[in-house]
Each structure stands twice: as structure tokens, then as C-alpha cells.
N, C-alpha and C positions, 0 to 999 in steps of 0.2 A: 414624517419613516416611506414616503416612494420613495427617498434618494438608499433609504438605508435600505428598502427591500430587494433595487433591485441591483443594489452596491452587494449585498448574501447572494442570492443567484449565481452574478457574475464570477464571486471569489469562488462559493463552490463550483462550479461548473470547473473553473480553472484547476481547483487541485483536481478534481476528481479526472480530468482531460491530461495534463501533465504535469501536478503535483505528487503524485501518488507514489512514482518512482523513488521522488525523492525521500518524502518521508519512509515510505519504508525502507531503502535504505540507511536512515538517519536511526532507524529501530536498532541494526544489527549494529552499524556505527555505536552506537552510546554502549552495548552490551561487551564490545571487541576493548571499547577506552575506559570504562570506568570500572565492570568485570574481573575480567582481562587484562584490564590495565595496560596493553600494549604500546607504546611508544609510535610503533610505525602506522599506524590506523588511518585510514583514510573511503574514502570514495569514487568508486568509476562508474561514470551519467555515460552508457554509449555500448557497443558492442567489442565482449573484451576480445574478442578475433580480428578487430577494425587496429585502425592506425590510429596514436594518440596526437591529438589536434591540439589541446593547450593545457597548463593545469595553472588552480588559481587557488589560492588561500580563501576562504569564507569566515568571517570569525574565528581563524585558528584554525578549521575544516580544510583537510586535504581535498580538493575533487580537481579528478583529473580527466577530459572531455575525450570520450574517442569515436572512429565515425562505423559509421556503417560496416560490416562486413562483404569482404568484393567474393565472397566465396559460398555460394549460394546452398552448399551441402551441409557445412555446420549452420549446429545450434546456436544461435546467437544469442545475446542479452538486450536490456534495457539497462543495466547499471550492476553492480557488485560491492560492496564492502569486504575490504583487505583489511590482515592476512587472514588466513583460514588456518593457519597450520598448527596453532594451540586447541583449537578446536576441533578438529580433524587425528591429534591426538589422542583426545578420551572423549569421542561421539556420544559417550554412553553418560557423559556427568550433568551434575543441573545446569550450568554455566553452559553446556551443547545445547540442553532446552531451550534456555530462556533465548540465547541465539536464536534458533529457528525457530522461536516464534514469535521473535521482536518483533520483525520485520512486518508484517501481517498484524500482531501488536497494534501497533504505529497507525498502522491505517486505519484499523478498527478506535485506536484514541481520537485521530483528527476527526474521521466520519461523524463520530457518537457527537464530539461537539459542534461541529456544524449541524447534523441531524437534531439537538437541542433546542439551538439555534430557531430553525426551521418551525420548530413546533412551538413554539413560543409566538412565531411571529403566525401562526396562522391558530392557536387558539386563543390567544392572548392579548395580540397589539393590530390586527387586522378585520375587517367587519364583511371587507371585500370579497366578494366569492370567488373572484376571479386572479386577487392576488393567492389564495388559501390556496387553491389550484394549480398554480404557476409554481410555488413553494411545496408546492406537495407530490410533484412534478420532480424536483429538481431534486428533493431529499430522493426520493425512489433511483434517480441516477445515480445519486453517491453511492447509493445503497449496490448497485448492479456492478458500479466500475470498479470503486475500492473497497470492496468487502465481499461479496457475494460473488464473486468471480476468482477473486484471490484465495479464497476458500474452499469450492471445487479444482482450485488446481491444485490445493495442496494434498487431495481425495486423491487425486486423477489422474497427477502430472508426470513426470519422466519416472524413472526409478535408473535408470541410467546416469553416470558418472561422466563428466565431459572432459574430455582432454584440451589442456591447455598448451599450442601452438606460439604463443605470443610470447617475447623472451622479457617485453617490457612487466605483461603480467603479471606470467609466473615469480620476477624478483619481488613484485608487490606480495603477491597474493602466500608465496615463501611456499609454494606445491605447484605440482602440472599437474590438477586431476579439481573436477571440483563437482561438491555436491547440491544438490537442490535444498529448501527446507525441507520438502516434502521426504525424502532419505533419511536426514538425522532426524525428525519428528516422530517418524514410523519405527525409526530405530529402537529408540526408546522414548517419548515421550506425545505418545496415542491420546492421553488423556491431555494433556497441555490442548489438543488438536482439538478433541470432544467438544474441550468447556468452551472454545475461542468457537468451533460452529453453534455450540448452544447461542451463542450471545449473537452472532448472527441470524439464527432466525427469529430471534425475539426480534430484534432487530426493523428486521424484514416483516415480521409479522405486525408489525407495531406501526410502522410508512404506510404498510399498504391499504392499513385501515383507514391509516388519513388520509388516502388520494382517495378512496372511494365515498370516504362520506363527502370532502371537498368538492368531487365531481359531483356526487349527486346534490346538494346543496348548489354549486353551479348548474346545473340541467335546471333543477325548480324555479331559481333567480329568472332563466332567459323562459322560463316557461309560459313566466307572469309577468313582464313589463311589456 
């Protein structure tokens, strides 16, 4: 159980701090691949204003790695899926709504899976107050990094379009500008955003209560040792 527990903690933290961008863009990619059925879709990891470093095909998924832009004045990115032309052609269509929420939705699904495993550990597979507390802290980190902060960005992020100056990115996205998920959702998908926010709040409440109980049990245990 100890090996499984620490493996879970390491995997969950790696996802929270390194894997959220990939999972987010995979959500968009699946929509482009299976709803829009675009044969040219793929993922860019890095800043779209940077320089193309290398290209790889991972399980049939085209991935292009870009460097960080040296221009401090432009808004950088951590990753995007492409192309956007069909999405922007009909921004109020149901497909565009699904595309806009797909990235955050994919993060929610992945976080839900990890949190479910954490809850099983806390309530069913360990009696150690320390393990319960550590698992609860890991779950709170997952909530904050991969769900709560992205949710806040969807409500408070930029409403401005991003002009693409990189010719390689222009050819991939088939557009000269980019829009945030927030812009697409606020145009005609606020209900999806509200549902997503409700799920986020419910999960945060559940994990926060678990953390408080785990902390209480941990303090009680050490007070009577």
C-alpha cells in the first residue's frame, strides 16, 4: 500500500504541474479530430510566438514544440491545438461550444479520476493519519492547479484577440489571429461554463472537507501519542 500511495502522490503532482497543458490541448484536439474531422489537426506545446524546435508524432498525434518567445511584449502561450479556421467560421455553433469547453472539461475528467483514487485511499485503504493528510493535500493541489485556476481564467481572462505573427503557426492554425476559450464561451456557451463552474465548486468543497477531517485526525492522533 505504501508504494502505491507514494506512486499516486508523485503521479498526481506531476500531472498537476506538468501534465495539465497536454491534457487541456488533448481535449481540443479530440474535438477537432472527431467532431470537425479535420485531417490536419495537431498540438503545439510552447509559445506560438517562439521558434519551432522539433516535431514528433506520438501515437499518431502530431506534436510541435516551440521555444519561449524573446519578445516580452507579446502574450505567450503554453500550448494550443490547431487549426482554428472551422471553429472561428461558426463561433456560435454547438461544435464551437464543445471545442471551447473541451480543454477545461478534459482537465476536469482527469482531475476527477485522480481525486477519486485519493478519496478511496483516504476513506477505504489506509488508517494512517499521515497518509490521509498527505493524500488530502495532494488532492487540494490538483483542484487548485488543474481545475480552480483554469475556471477562474475562463471567467476573468482576456477578451482580446491575439494577433499571430509567426508564419509557421499561421499556416498550422489557418488564421491570423487567436481567440481564448473564454471568448468563445461568452459568445454563446455561458451555460456550459456555469455547469463546469458548478462541478468545480462541488469537487473543491468535497476535497476541502476531506482535508479538514484529515487534518483534525492527524492532530488528534499526535496529541495522544
